C-alpha positions in Angstrom: 0.0 0.0 0.0 1.0 3.7 -0.4 2.6 5.7 2.3 0.2 6.5 5.2 -0.9 10.2 5.3 -0.6 12.2 8.5 -4.3 13.3 8.2 -7.4 12.3 6.3 -10.9 13.5 5.7 -13.8 12.3 8.0 -17.4 13.2 8.5 -18.1 14.2 12.1 -21.3 15.0 14.1 -21.0 18.0 16.4 -24.6 18.6 17.4 -27.6 16.2 17.3 -30.0 17.3 14.6 -27.4 19.1 12.6 -25.5 18.2 9.4 -22.2 16.3 9.6 -19.1 18.3 9.0 -16.2 17.0 6.8 -13.0 17.7 8.6 -9.3 16.7 8.7 -8.4 14.2 11.4 -5.1 12.6 12.4 -4.2 9.1 11.0 -2.3 6.8 13.4 1.3 6.2 12.1 2.2 3.4 14.6 -0.1 0.5 15.4 -0.2 -1.7 18.6 0.1 -5.4 18.1 -2.8 -7.0 16.1 -4.3 -3.6 15.2 -5.1 -2.8 11.6 -5.3 0.5 9.6 -7.7 0.2 6.8 -8.0 2.4 3.7 -11.8 2.6 3.4 -13.4 1.8 0.0 -17.1 1.9 0.9 -19.2 2.9 3.9 -22.9 2.3 4.1 -25.4 4.7 5.5 -27.7 2.8 7.9 -31.0 3.7 9.4 -29.3 3.7 12.8 -27.0 6.5 11.5 -30.1 8.6 10.8 -31.3 8.0 14.4 -27.9 8.8 15.9 -27.6 12.0 13.9 -31.1 13.1 15.0 -30.5 12.2 18.7 -33.4 9.6 18.7 -31.1 6.5 19.0 -31.1 4.5 22.2 -27.3 5.1 22.3 -26.0 8.7 22.4 -22.3 9.1 21.8 -20.2 12.0 23.2 -19.9 14.7 20.7 -18.1 15.4 18.4 -17.7 12.0 16.9 -16.9 10.3 13.6 -19.9 8.2 12.5 -20.3 5.2 10.3 -20.4 1.5 11.3 -20.8 -0.3 7.9 -17.4 -0.3 6.4 -15.2 -2.3 4.0 -11.7 -1.5 2.8 -8.2 -2.7 2.2 -5.5 -3.2 4.8 -3.1 -0.3 4.7 -1.0 -1.4 7.6 -1.1 -4.6 9.7 -0.1 -4.7 13.3 2.4 -7.3 14.5 0.9 -10.6 15.3 -2.3 -10.3 13.2 -1.5 -13.0 10.7 -5.0 -14.4 9.8 -8.7 -13.5 9.9 -11.4 -15.1 12.0 -11.8 -17.9 9.4 -8.0 -18.6 9.6 -7.3 -17.1 6.2 -3.9 -15.4 6.0 -3.9 -11.6 6.0 -1.5 -9.2 4.3 -1.5 -5.5 3.3 -3.8 -4.8 0.4 -6.3 -7.5 1.4 -10.0 -6.4 1.3 -11.7 -7.0 4.7 -14.9 -6.5 6.6 -15.0 -6.4 10.4 -17.3 -6.8 13.3 -17.7 -4.8 16.5 -15.1 -5.2 19.3 -16.1 -7.2 22.3 -14.0 -7.7 25.4 -14.2 -11.5 25.6 -13.5 -11.1 29.3 -16.9 -10.6 30.9 -19.8 -12.7 32.0 -21.8 -12.0 28.9 -18.9 -12.9 26.6 -17.7 -16.0 28.5 -20.5 -17.5 30.5 -23.7 -16.4 28.8 -21.9 -16.9 25.4 -23.5 -13.7 24.1 -20.6 -11.4 23.1 -23.0 -9.1 21.3 -24.3 -8.2 24.7 -20.8 -7.6 26.1 -20.9 -5.9 29.5 -18.1 -3.5 28.5 -19.6 -2.4 25.2 -20.7 1.0 26.6 -17.2 2.1 27.5 -14.1 2.1 25.4 -15.4 -0.5 23.1 -18.3 1.7 22.0 -15.8 3.3 19.6 -16.3 0.3 17.3 -19.9 1.3 16.7 -19.2 4.3 14.5 -19.3 6.8 17.4 -15.6 7.5 17.6 -13.8 10.5 19.1 -12.0 12.5 16.5 -8.6 11.3 17.6 -9.4 7.6 17.5 -10.5 7.2 13.9 -12.9 4.3 14.5 -15.8 5.5 12.4 -16.5 4.5 8.8 -17.2 7.9 7.3 -13.5 8.5 6.9 -10.8 7.8 4.4 -9.0 5.6 6.9 -10.3 3.6 9.8 -8.5 2.1 12.8 -9.4 -1.5 13.7 -8.6 -2.4 17.3 -6.6 -5.5 18.3 -9.7 -7.2 19.8 -11.9 -6.7 16.7 -12.5 -9.7 14.5 -12.1 -9.3 10.8 -12.8 -11.4 7.6 -11.3 -11.4 4.2 -13.8 -10.6 1.5 -13.9 -13.2 -1.3 -12.3 -11.8 -4.5 -15.3 -12.6 -6.6 -17.7 -10.4 -4.6 -18.0 -6.7 -5.3 -18.2 -3.9 -2.7 -21.8 -3.3 -3.6 -22.7 -6.9 -3.0 -20.9 -7.0 0.4 -21.5 -3.7 2.1 -24.9 -4.8 3.5 -23.2 -7.6 5.4 -21.6 -5.0 7.7 -24.9 -4.3 9.4 -28.2 -5.3 8.0 -27.4 -8.8 6.7 -25.4 -10.0 9.6 -28.2 -8.8 11.9 -30.7 -10.8 9.9 -28.5 -13.9 10.0 -28.2 -13.5 13.8 -32.0 -13.1 14.1 -32.7 -16.1 11.9 -30.3 -18.2 14.0 -32.5 -17.4 17.1 -35.7 -18.1 15.1 -34.4 -21.4 13.9 -33.9 -22.5 17.5 -37.6 -22.5 18.0 -38.6 -24.1 14.7 -37.8 -21.3 12.2 -39.7 -21.2 8.9 -41.0 -24.5 7.7 -42.4 -25.6 4.3 -45.9 -24.2 3.8 -45.5 -21.2 6.1 -46.5 -17.7 5.3 -44.1 -15.1 6.4 -45.0 -11.4 6.8 -42.1 -8.9 6.7 -42.8 -5.4 8.1 -40.5 -3.0 6.3 -38.8 -3.0 2.9 -35.4 -1.5 3.8 -32.2 -3.6 4.0 -33.3 -5.5 7.1 -36.6 -6.4 5.5 -35.0 -7.3 2.1 -32.4 -9.5 3.6 -35.0 -11.2 5.7 -37.0 -11.8 2.5 -34.0 -13.6 1.0 -33.6 -15.9 4.0 -37.3 -16.6 4.0 -37.2 -17.5 0.3 -34.3 -19.9 0.9 -36.1 -21.3 4.0 -38.9 -22.6 1.9 -41.8 -20.2 2.8 -44.8 -20.7 0.5 -46.0 -17.1 0.8 -43.9 -14.0 1.7 -45.8 -10.7 2.2 -43.8 -7.5 2.4 -45.4 -4.4 3.9 -43.5 -1.2 3.4 -42.5 1.6 1.0 -41.5 3.2 -1.3 -42.4 1.5 -4.6 -38.8 1.0 -5.7 -38.0 -1.1 -2.6 -41.2 -3.1 -3.0 -40.3 -3.7 -6.7 -37.0 -5.2 -5.5 -38.9 -7.3 -2.9 -41.0 -8.8 -5.7 -37.9 -9.4 -7.8 -36.3 -11.3 -5.0 -39.4 -13.5 -4.3 -42.1 -11.7 -2.4 -45.5 -13.1 -3.4 -47.4 -10.1 -2.2 -46.4 -6.5 -1.4 -48.5 -3.8 0.4 -47.5 -0.2 0.0 -48.1 1.6 3.3 -48.4 4.9 1.4 -51.3 3.6 -0.7 -52.9 1.4 2.0 -52.7 3.8 5.0 -55.4 2.3 7.2 -53.9 -0.5 9.4 -57.4 -2.2 9.5 -57.3 -2.5 5.7 -53.8 -3.9 5.8 -55.0 -6.5 8.3 -57.9 -7.4 6.0 -55.5 -8.0 3.2 -53.2 -10.1 5.3 -56.2 -12.2 6.4 -57.3 -12.6 2.8 -53.9 -13.8 1.7 -53.7 -16.3 4.6 -57.2 -17.9 4.6 -58.3 -15.8 7.6 -55.6 -17.2 9.9 -52.7 -14.8 9.6 -49.0 -15.6 8.9 -47.1 -18.2 10.9 -44.0 -15.9 11.1 -43.9 -12.1 11.3 -40.5 -10.3 11.0 -40.5 -6.7 12.2 -37.9 -4.8 10.1 -39.4 -1.4 9.9 -37.9 0.5 12.9 -41.4 2.0 13.3 -42.6 1.4 16.9 -46.4 1.2 16.1 -45.6 -1.6 13.7 -45.2 -3.9 16.7 -48.8 -3.6 17.7 -49.9 -4.2 14.1 -47.7 -7.3 13.8 -49.1 -8.8 17.0 -52.6 -8.3 15.7 -51.8 -9.8 12.3 -49.9 -12.9 13.4 -51.5 -16.4 13.5 -52.3 -18.2 16.7 -49.1 -20.0 17.9 -47.0 -17.8 15.6 -43.5 -16.5 16.0 -42.6 -12.8 16.0 -39.0 -11.8 15.3 -38.2 -8.1 16.1 -35.1 -6.9 14.3 -35.7 -3.3 13.4 -36.5 -1.4 16.6 -33.8 1.2 17.3 -35.9 4.2 18.1 -36.7 5.3 21.7 -40.2 6.5 20.7 -43.0 5.0 22.7 -45.9 2.9 21.4 -48.7 0.8 22.9 -49.9 -2.7 22.4 -52.1 -5.2 24.1 -50.0 -7.8 26.0 -53.0 -10.1 26.0 -52.4 -10.8 22.4 -49.2 -12.6 23.3 -50.9 -14.8 25.9 -54.2 -15.4 24.1 -52.5 -16.3 20.8 -49.7 -18.3 22.5 -47.1 -16.3 20.6 -43.3 -16.6 20.8 -41.7 -13.1 20.6 -37.9 -12.9 19.9 -35.8 -9.7 20.1 -32.5 -9.8 18.2 -30.0 -7.0 18.2 -26.3 -7.2 17.2 -24.3 -10.0 15.7 -21.0 -11.8 16.0 -18.3 -12.5 13.5 -19.8 -15.9 12.5 -22.9 -14.1 11.3 -20.7 -11.9 9.0 -19.0 -15.0 7.7 -22.3 -16.9 7.0 -23.7 -13.8 5.3 -20.7 -13.6 3.0 -21.0 -17.3 2.2 -24.7 -16.9 1.4 -23.9 -14.2 -1.1 -21.1 -16.2 -2.6 -23.2 -19.3 -3.1 -26.2 -17.4 -4.5 -24.5 -14.7 -6.5 -26.0 -15.9 -9.8 -29.5 -16.2 -8.3 -29.9 -12.8 -6.7 -28.4 -9.5 -7.8 -27.1 -8.4 -4.3 -25.6 -5.2 -5.8 -29.1 -3.8 -6.1 -29.0 -3.2 -2.3 -26.8 -0.1 -3.1 -29.2 2.2 -4.9 -26.9 5.3 -4.9 -23.3 6.2 -4.3 -22.0 9.5 -2.8 -18.6 11.1 -2.2 -17.8 12.0 1.4 -18.4 15.7 0.7 -22.0 14.8 -0.2 -22.7 12.8 3.0 -25.5 15.1 4.1 -27.3 14.5 0.8 -27.0 10.8 1.4 -28.4 11.2 4.9 -31.3 13.3 3.6 -32.2 10.7 0.9 -32.0 7.8 3.2 -34.3 9.6 5.7 -36.8 10.4 2.9 -36.8 6.7 1.8 -35.3 7.6 -1.6 -32.5 5.0 -1.3 -32.6 1.3 -0.4 -29.0 1.8 0.7 -26.9 4.9 0.3 -23.1 4.2 0.2 -20.2 6.6 0.6 -17.4 5.7 -1.8 -13.7 6.6 -1.7 -11.1 6.7 -4.3 
Protein backbone atom coordinates (compact mmCIF):
# COMPACT_ATOMS: atom_id res chain seq x y z
CA UNK A 1 0.00 0.00 0.00
CA UNK A 2 0.99 3.65 -0.43
CA UNK A 3 2.55 5.74 2.33
CA UNK A 4 0.19 6.52 5.20
CA UNK A 5 -0.85 10.20 5.26
CA UNK A 6 -0.62 12.21 8.48
CA UNK A 7 -4.28 13.28 8.18
CA UNK A 8 -7.39 12.27 6.28
CA UNK A 9 -10.92 13.52 5.74
CA UNK A 10 -13.77 12.29 7.95
CA UNK A 11 -17.42 13.22 8.53
CA UNK A 12 -18.11 14.20 12.13
CA UNK A 13 -21.29 14.95 14.08
CA UNK A 14 -20.96 18.00 16.36
CA UNK A 15 -24.59 18.56 17.41
CA UNK A 16 -27.60 16.24 17.31
CA UNK A 17 -30.01 17.27 14.58
CA UNK A 18 -27.36 19.12 12.59
CA UNK A 19 -25.51 18.22 9.40
CA UNK A 20 -22.24 16.33 9.62
CA UNK A 21 -19.06 18.30 9.00
CA UNK A 22 -16.23 17.01 6.80
CA UNK A 23 -13.00 17.74 8.65
CA UNK A 24 -9.34 16.68 8.71
CA UNK A 25 -8.39 14.20 11.44
CA UNK A 26 -5.07 12.55 12.39
CA UNK A 27 -4.20 9.11 11.02
CA UNK A 28 -2.27 6.81 13.39
CA UNK A 29 1.26 6.16 12.14
CA UNK A 30 2.18 3.43 14.61
CA UNK A 31 -0.08 0.48 15.45
CA UNK A 32 -0.21 -1.69 18.55
CA UNK A 33 0.13 -5.43 18.07
CA UNK A 34 -2.77 -6.99 16.11
CA UNK A 35 -4.34 -3.63 15.22
CA UNK A 36 -5.11 -2.78 11.59
CA UNK A 37 -5.26 0.46 9.65
CA UNK A 38 -7.74 0.23 6.77
CA UNK A 39 -8.04 2.44 3.70
CA UNK A 40 -11.82 2.63 3.41
CA UNK A 41 -13.35 1.82 0.03
CA UNK A 42 -17.06 1.95 0.90
CA UNK A 43 -19.17 2.91 3.93
CA UNK A 44 -22.90 2.29 4.07
CA UNK A 45 -25.42 4.71 5.53
CA UNK A 46 -27.67 2.82 7.95
CA UNK A 47 -31.04 3.72 9.40
CA UNK A 48 -29.29 3.71 12.78
CA UNK A 49 -27.01 6.49 11.51
CA UNK A 50 -30.10 8.61 10.85
CA UNK A 51 -31.33 7.98 14.40
CA UNK A 52 -27.89 8.76 15.89
CA UNK A 53 -27.63 11.99 13.92
CA UNK A 54 -31.09 13.11 15.02
CA UNK A 55 -30.49 12.16 18.67
CA UNK A 56 -33.35 9.62 18.71
CA UNK A 57 -31.15 6.52 18.96
CA UNK A 58 -31.07 4.54 22.19
CA UNK A 59 -27.30 5.12 22.31
CA UNK A 60 -26.04 8.70 22.35
CA UNK A 61 -22.30 9.13 21.78
CA UNK A 62 -20.23 11.96 23.25
CA UNK A 63 -19.87 14.71 20.67
CA UNK A 64 -18.13 15.44 18.41
CA UNK A 65 -17.73 11.98 16.93
CA UNK A 66 -16.89 10.29 13.64
CA UNK A 67 -19.88 8.25 12.53
CA UNK A 68 -20.27 5.19 10.31
CA UNK A 69 -20.41 1.50 11.30
CA UNK A 70 -20.83 -0.26 7.93
CA UNK A 71 -17.37 -0.30 6.42
CA UNK A 72 -15.21 -2.30 4.05
CA UNK A 73 -11.73 -1.49 2.82
CA UNK A 74 -8.17 -2.66 2.20
CA UNK A 75 -5.49 -3.21 4.78
CA UNK A 76 -3.10 -0.25 4.67
CA UNK A 77 -1.03 -1.37 7.64
CA UNK A 78 -1.07 -4.56 9.68
CA UNK A 79 -0.08 -4.65 13.34
CA UNK A 80 2.43 -7.26 14.49
CA UNK A 81 0.89 -10.61 15.35
CA UNK A 82 -2.28 -10.29 13.23
CA UNK A 83 -1.54 -13.04 10.72
CA UNK A 84 -4.99 -14.38 9.83
CA UNK A 85 -8.68 -13.51 9.90
CA UNK A 86 -11.43 -15.09 12.00
CA UNK A 87 -11.76 -17.92 9.45
CA UNK A 88 -8.00 -18.64 9.60
CA UNK A 89 -7.32 -17.11 6.19
CA UNK A 90 -3.89 -15.42 5.99
CA UNK A 91 -3.87 -11.62 6.02
CA UNK A 92 -1.54 -9.19 4.29
CA UNK A 93 -1.47 -5.52 3.33
CA UNK A 94 -3.77 -4.85 0.40
CA UNK A 95 -6.34 -7.48 1.40
CA UNK A 96 -9.96 -6.35 1.33
CA UNK A 97 -11.66 -6.96 4.66
CA UNK A 98 -14.87 -6.50 6.62
CA UNK A 99 -14.95 -6.38 10.41
CA UNK A 100 -17.30 -6.79 13.33
CA UNK A 101 -17.70 -4.79 16.50
CA UNK A 102 -15.13 -5.20 19.28
CA UNK A 103 -16.13 -7.25 22.33
CA UNK A 104 -13.97 -7.68 25.41
CA UNK A 105 -14.19 -11.51 25.58
CA UNK A 106 -13.47 -11.09 29.27
CA UNK A 107 -16.88 -10.57 30.92
CA UNK A 108 -19.83 -12.70 32.05
CA UNK A 109 -21.83 -12.03 28.87
CA UNK A 110 -18.91 -12.91 26.58
CA UNK A 111 -17.67 -15.98 28.45
CA UNK A 112 -20.47 -17.48 30.54
CA UNK A 113 -23.68 -16.42 28.80
CA UNK A 114 -21.94 -16.89 25.42
CA UNK A 115 -23.50 -13.68 24.09
CA UNK A 116 -20.60 -11.40 23.09
CA UNK A 117 -23.02 -9.09 21.26
CA UNK A 118 -24.33 -8.22 24.74
CA UNK A 119 -20.79 -7.58 26.05
CA UNK A 120 -20.89 -5.88 29.48
CA UNK A 121 -18.13 -3.46 28.48
CA UNK A 122 -19.61 -2.40 25.16
CA UNK A 123 -20.74 0.95 26.58
CA UNK A 124 -17.24 2.10 27.48
CA UNK A 125 -14.07 2.14 25.41
CA UNK A 126 -15.45 -0.54 23.11
CA UNK A 127 -18.28 1.75 22.02
CA UNK A 128 -15.77 3.27 19.62
CA UNK A 129 -16.29 0.34 17.31
CA UNK A 130 -19.91 1.26 16.66
CA UNK A 131 -19.21 4.28 14.49
CA UNK A 132 -19.26 6.76 17.36
CA UNK A 133 -15.58 7.54 17.56
CA UNK A 134 -13.83 10.53 19.15
CA UNK A 135 -12.04 12.55 16.50
CA UNK A 136 -8.61 11.35 17.59
CA UNK A 137 -9.42 7.61 17.51
CA UNK A 138 -10.50 7.20 13.87
CA UNK A 139 -12.93 4.33 14.49
CA UNK A 140 -15.84 5.51 12.37
CA UNK A 141 -16.46 4.47 8.78
CA UNK A 142 -17.24 7.89 7.31
CA UNK A 143 -13.54 8.48 6.94
CA UNK A 144 -10.83 7.84 4.36
CA UNK A 145 -9.01 5.62 6.86
CA UNK A 146 -10.27 3.62 9.82
CA UNK A 147 -8.47 2.10 12.78
CA UNK A 148 -9.44 -1.48 13.66
CA UNK A 149 -8.58 -2.36 17.27
CA UNK A 150 -6.65 -5.51 18.27
CA UNK A 151 -9.73 -7.22 19.76
CA UNK A 152 -11.88 -6.67 16.67
CA UNK A 153 -12.53 -9.75 14.53
CA UNK A 154 -12.08 -9.34 10.77
CA UNK A 155 -12.80 -11.40 7.63
CA UNK A 156 -11.26 -11.37 4.18
CA UNK A 157 -13.82 -10.62 1.49
CA UNK A 158 -13.91 -13.21 -1.32
CA UNK A 159 -12.34 -11.75 -4.46
CA UNK A 160 -15.34 -12.60 -6.61
CA UNK A 161 -17.68 -10.38 -4.56
CA UNK A 162 -18.01 -6.66 -5.26
CA UNK A 163 -18.17 -3.91 -2.65
CA UNK A 164 -21.80 -3.28 -3.62
CA UNK A 165 -22.71 -6.92 -2.98
CA UNK A 166 -20.91 -7.02 0.35
CA UNK A 167 -21.54 -3.69 2.10
CA UNK A 168 -24.90 -4.78 3.52
CA UNK A 169 -23.17 -7.58 5.43
CA UNK A 170 -21.55 -4.95 7.65
CA UNK A 171 -24.86 -4.28 9.42
CA UNK A 172 -28.24 -5.35 8.04
CA UNK A 173 -27.42 -8.80 6.66
CA UNK A 174 -25.36 -9.96 9.64
CA UNK A 175 -28.20 -8.76 11.92
CA UNK A 176 -30.72 -10.78 9.91
CA UNK A 177 -28.50 -13.88 9.98
CA UNK A 178 -28.21 -13.53 13.76
CA UNK A 179 -31.99 -13.11 14.12
CA UNK A 180 -32.74 -16.14 11.93
CA UNK A 181 -30.29 -18.19 14.00
CA UNK A 182 -32.47 -17.44 17.06
CA UNK A 183 -35.66 -18.07 15.06
CA UNK A 184 -34.37 -21.44 13.90
CA UNK A 185 -33.86 -22.55 17.50
CA UNK A 186 -37.65 -22.45 17.97
CA UNK A 187 -38.58 -24.12 14.70
CA UNK A 188 -37.84 -21.33 12.25
CA UNK A 189 -39.69 -21.16 8.94
CA UNK A 190 -41.04 -24.47 7.66
CA UNK A 191 -42.43 -25.57 4.29
CA UNK A 192 -45.92 -24.22 3.78
CA UNK A 193 -45.46 -21.24 6.11
CA UNK A 194 -46.53 -17.74 5.27
CA UNK A 195 -44.06 -15.07 6.36
CA UNK A 196 -44.98 -11.42 6.82
CA UNK A 197 -42.13 -8.90 6.72
CA UNK A 198 -42.83 -5.42 8.08
CA UNK A 199 -40.46 -3.04 6.33
CA UNK A 200 -38.79 -2.99 2.91
CA UNK A 201 -35.41 -1.53 3.83
CA UNK A 202 -32.18 -3.56 3.98
CA UNK A 203 -33.25 -5.52 7.10
CA UNK A 204 -36.56 -6.42 5.46
CA UNK A 205 -35.05 -7.30 2.09
CA UNK A 206 -32.36 -9.54 3.56
CA UNK A 207 -35.04 -11.18 5.73
CA UNK A 208 -36.97 -11.81 2.52
CA UNK A 209 -33.99 -13.60 0.98
CA UNK A 210 -33.58 -15.90 3.97
CA UNK A 211 -37.32 -16.57 4.05
CA UNK A 212 -37.25 -17.48 0.35
CA UNK A 213 -34.33 -19.86 0.90
CA UNK A 214 -36.05 -21.34 3.99
CA UNK A 215 -38.92 -22.61 1.86
CA UNK A 216 -41.75 -20.25 2.81
CA UNK A 217 -44.78 -20.69 0.53
CA UNK A 218 -45.95 -17.10 0.77
CA UNK A 219 -43.95 -14.01 1.69
CA UNK A 220 -45.78 -10.74 2.20
CA UNK A 221 -43.78 -7.51 2.45
CA UNK A 222 -45.44 -4.43 3.93
CA UNK A 223 -43.50 -1.21 3.39
CA UNK A 224 -42.49 1.55 1.00
CA UNK A 225 -41.48 3.20 -1.30
CA UNK A 226 -42.42 1.49 -4.60
CA UNK A 227 -38.76 1.00 -5.65
CA UNK A 228 -38.05 -1.11 -2.57
CA UNK A 229 -41.24 -3.10 -3.03
CA UNK A 230 -40.31 -3.75 -6.67
CA UNK A 231 -36.99 -5.22 -5.52
CA UNK A 232 -38.86 -7.30 -2.94
CA UNK A 233 -41.02 -8.80 -5.71
CA UNK A 234 -37.94 -9.42 -7.85
CA UNK A 235 -36.34 -11.31 -4.97
CA UNK A 236 -39.36 -13.50 -4.29
CA UNK A 237 -42.12 -11.68 -2.41
CA UNK A 238 -45.49 -13.14 -3.40
CA UNK A 239 -47.41 -10.06 -2.20
CA UNK A 240 -46.43 -6.48 -1.36
CA UNK A 241 -48.49 -3.82 0.40
CA UNK A 242 -47.50 -0.17 -0.03
CA UNK A 243 -48.12 1.65 3.26
CA UNK A 244 -48.38 4.95 1.39
CA UNK A 245 -51.27 3.56 -0.67
CA UNK A 246 -52.91 1.42 2.04
CA UNK A 247 -52.67 3.81 4.97
CA UNK A 248 -55.35 2.25 7.18
CA UNK A 249 -53.94 -0.53 9.42
CA UNK A 250 -57.35 -2.21 9.47
CA UNK A 251 -57.33 -2.46 5.69
CA UNK A 252 -53.82 -3.94 5.78
CA UNK A 253 -55.05 -6.48 8.33
CA UNK A 254 -57.95 -7.41 6.04
CA UNK A 255 -55.53 -7.95 3.15
CA UNK A 256 -53.24 -10.14 5.26
CA UNK A 257 -56.23 -12.20 6.41
CA UNK A 258 -57.34 -12.62 2.80
CA UNK A 259 -53.87 -13.83 1.73
CA UNK A 260 -53.72 -16.34 4.60
CA UNK A 261 -57.17 -17.91 4.61
CA UNK A 262 -58.27 -15.81 7.56
CA UNK A 263 -55.61 -17.19 9.89
CA UNK A 264 -52.66 -14.81 9.60
CA UNK A 265 -48.98 -15.59 8.92
CA UNK A 266 -47.06 -18.21 10.90
CA UNK A 267 -44.00 -15.94 11.12
CA UNK A 268 -43.85 -12.14 11.30
CA UNK A 269 -40.55 -10.28 11.03
CA UNK A 270 -40.46 -6.66 12.18
CA UNK A 271 -37.88 -4.82 10.07
CA UNK A 272 -39.43 -1.37 9.89
CA UNK A 273 -37.95 0.46 12.88
CA UNK A 274 -41.41 2.04 13.33
CA UNK A 275 -42.60 1.38 16.91
CA UNK A 276 -46.37 1.19 16.12
CA UNK A 277 -45.58 -1.64 13.68
CA UNK A 278 -45.18 -3.95 16.68
CA UNK A 279 -48.83 -3.57 17.69
CA UNK A 280 -49.87 -4.16 14.08
CA UNK A 281 -47.70 -7.26 13.81
CA UNK A 282 -49.08 -8.78 17.00
CA UNK A 283 -52.60 -8.32 15.66
CA UNK A 284 -51.80 -9.83 12.25
CA UNK A 285 -49.90 -12.93 13.38
CA UNK A 286 -51.50 -16.37 13.47
CA UNK A 287 -52.26 -18.17 16.73
CA UNK A 288 -49.13 -19.97 17.89
CA UNK A 289 -46.99 -17.83 15.60
CA UNK A 290 -43.45 -16.52 15.95
CA UNK A 291 -42.61 -12.81 15.97
CA UNK A 292 -38.99 -11.80 15.31
CA UNK A 293 -38.21 -8.15 16.10
CA UNK A 294 -35.12 -6.89 14.25
CA UNK A 295 -35.72 -3.26 13.37
CA UNK A 296 -36.50 -1.36 16.57
CA UNK A 297 -33.77 1.19 17.35
CA UNK A 298 -35.94 4.22 18.11
CA UNK A 299 -36.73 5.33 21.66
CA UNK A 300 -40.20 6.52 20.66
CA UNK A 301 -43.00 4.99 22.73
CA UNK A 302 -45.86 2.90 21.42
CA UNK A 303 -48.68 0.85 22.91
CA UNK A 304 -49.87 -2.69 22.37
CA UNK A 305 -52.13 -5.20 24.10
CA UNK A 306 -49.99 -7.79 25.95
CA UNK A 307 -53.02 -10.09 26.04
CA UNK A 308 -52.40 -10.85 22.35
CA UNK A 309 -49.16 -12.60 23.29
CA UNK A 310 -50.87 -14.81 25.88
CA UNK A 311 -54.17 -15.37 24.11
CA UNK A 312 -52.46 -16.31 20.83
CA UNK A 313 -49.66 -18.32 22.52
CA UNK A 314 -47.06 -16.31 20.61
CA UNK A 315 -43.29 -16.57 20.77
CA UNK A 316 -41.69 -13.13 20.56
CA UNK A 317 -37.94 -12.86 19.90
CA UNK A 318 -35.83 -9.73 20.06
CA UNK A 319 -32.51 -9.80 18.23
CA UNK A 320 -29.96 -7.00 18.17
CA UNK A 321 -26.30 -7.16 17.21
CA UNK A 322 -24.27 -9.99 15.74
CA UNK A 323 -20.97 -11.81 16.03
CA UNK A 324 -18.29 -12.51 13.46
CA UNK A 325 -19.78 -15.91 12.51
CA UNK A 326 -22.88 -14.09 11.29
CA UNK A 327 -20.74 -11.90 9.02
CA UNK A 328 -19.04 -15.04 7.71
CA UNK A 329 -22.33 -16.85 7.02
CA UNK A 330 -23.75 -13.81 5.26
CA UNK A 331 -20.68 -13.63 3.00
CA UNK A 332 -20.98 -17.34 2.20
CA UNK A 333 -24.69 -16.93 1.44
CA UNK A 334 -23.92 -14.19 -1.08
CA UNK A 335 -21.06 -16.16 -2.61
CA UNK A 336 -23.21 -19.28 -3.10
CA UNK A 337 -26.21 -17.42 -4.52
CA UNK A 338 -24.45 -14.70 -6.48
CA UNK A 339 -26.03 -15.86 -9.76
CA UNK A 340 -29.51 -16.24 -8.29
CA UNK A 341 -29.89 -12.78 -6.72
CA UNK A 342 -28.38 -9.45 -7.77
CA UNK A 343 -27.13 -8.41 -4.34
CA UNK A 344 -25.58 -5.25 -5.78
CA UNK A 345 -29.09 -3.78 -6.08
CA UNK A 346 -29.01 -3.20 -2.33
CA UNK A 347 -26.84 -0.14 -3.07
CA UNK A 348 -29.16 2.23 -4.89
CA UNK A 349 -26.94 5.34 -4.85
CA UNK A 350 -23.29 6.22 -4.27
CA UNK A 351 -22.02 9.51 -2.85
CA UNK A 352 -18.64 11.07 -2.20
CA UNK A 353 -17.79 12.03 1.38
CA UNK A 354 -18.45 15.72 0.71
CA UNK A 355 -22.05 14.82 -0.17
CA UNK A 356 -22.71 12.78 2.95
CA UNK A 357 -25.52 15.05 4.14
CA UNK A 358 -27.30 14.54 0.81
CA UNK A 359 -26.98 10.78 1.38
CA UNK A 360 -28.43 11.16 4.88
CA UNK A 361 -31.34 13.25 3.58
CA UNK A 362 -32.17 10.74 0.85
CA UNK A 363 -32.03 7.80 3.25
CA UNK A 364 -34.27 9.63 5.70
CA UNK A 365 -36.75 10.38 2.89
CA UNK A 366 -36.75 6.73 1.77
CA UNK A 367 -35.31 7.59 -1.64
CA UNK A 368 -32.50 5.03 -1.33
CA UNK A 369 -32.57 1.35 -0.42
CA UNK A 370 -28.97 1.77 0.71
CA UNK A 371 -26.85 4.87 0.25
CA UNK A 372 -23.12 4.24 0.16
CA UNK A 373 -20.19 6.59 0.60
CA UNK A 374 -17.40 5.66 -1.79
CA UNK A 375 -13.73 6.60 -1.65
CA UNK A 376 -11.05 6.65 -4.34
